[in-house]
Structure formats: structure tokens, C-alpha cells
N, C-alpha and C positions, 0 to 999 in steps of 0.2 A: 254350118250347119243352118241350114236356112231360118229361119225360124220358125219354126209350120212347127207347131207342136199339137194339132188337133191330129197329126196320120201321120206317127213313128217312122222315122227310116229302118229301109228292111235290111238284114243284116243278112238271110237267107236261115244256115241255120243258126239257130242262135246256142244251141247246145258247144260249139267249137269256138264260141267267143263266150273271152271274159270279161264276167257283166260284174255289177256296184247297184242295188237296189238301196232304194230307199222309202221310206212313208211318210217320210216330210216333205210336204206340195214346194215350202216356201223356198227348202235344202234345191229342193229339184229343180226348181225355176233358177232358182242362182249360176247353175251345174249346163242347161241352159243356156244361159245369158253366155257364160264360158269360153261355150263352143260345146261340150261334149253332150256327145248326139245321145238321143231317148230314143231305143228302144222295145220302149214296151207304157203301156199308164193303164191302169184298169184300175175302179172302183170295188173295192171288201168288206164287202158291209157299210162298217160309218168309215172305214178309213180307204187308205187309196197304196199305191203300190203301184215305184217306176223305177223302171230301170232304165240303162246306160252301160256303155260303152264301155268298160271300164279305162277307163286313164291313168296315170302315173301320177299325173296333177292335182287328182281330187282330193286324196291325204292335204296337201294345200289349201284348194281349193275350200274343204273344211274348216279349216281353222282361220283362214279370210273372210268366210262367214261369220265367225261368228260374232267377231269383232265393225260387222257392214252394216252401210244405213239399212236394207236391206232384211236385214233381221231383228233392228231397230225398231222398222218400220208392219213388220212381221207380228212382233212381239207386242206394236201395240194398239196393232186391230186383236192379237185374243183381249187385250185387256179393257178396249171397247164391248165385243159380244159376248165374252162372259158378266160384263154390269151390267148388260140390258139382258140376258139371262137366266139370270140369279137379282137383279132385281124391277127388272121389267127398264129396267134406265137411270138414270145419274144426276 
């Protein structure tokens, strides 16, 4: 993948392609970093939906992600946002 996440790749008839979907933006970014093809990204109210061409490595990437720097970084950002929202600061 070229790294362009503004315009997901066209795959023609999506119904004929096996699709993996997630609403976790951080995990979606991790999949993009791993080269999994993003085919759509949508905002659904307050959440998101990211669809990828299903790749046999996604399960392994999911396990890798849990212990990765990306996951720890995302957790730290969430904690900071929560502290700011709940307390107005730390």
C-alpha cells in the first residue's frame, strides 16, 4: 500500500471480496502500517468503521498489536483525553 489513507483503494465489487471490519482507529492505523489494504473508512455518528481486504495475517497482527508500542501510545492518549474531559486537566 502506498500509505495514502485519504483515498482507500478501490476493489470493484466489494461484495465479492472477503472483508475485515473494525471500529478501532488505532488498530486500523496499525493494519495500514502492516500493509493491509484499506477499502473504506466511514464516520458513523461518534464512532468509525474501517474496512480492509481480509488478510490471513490479521489475526496475528491483532495479537502483535496488543503488546505493541502503538497500543501503549494509544492507551496513554486515551488516558490524557479522559483526564482532560473529566477534570479539566491533571
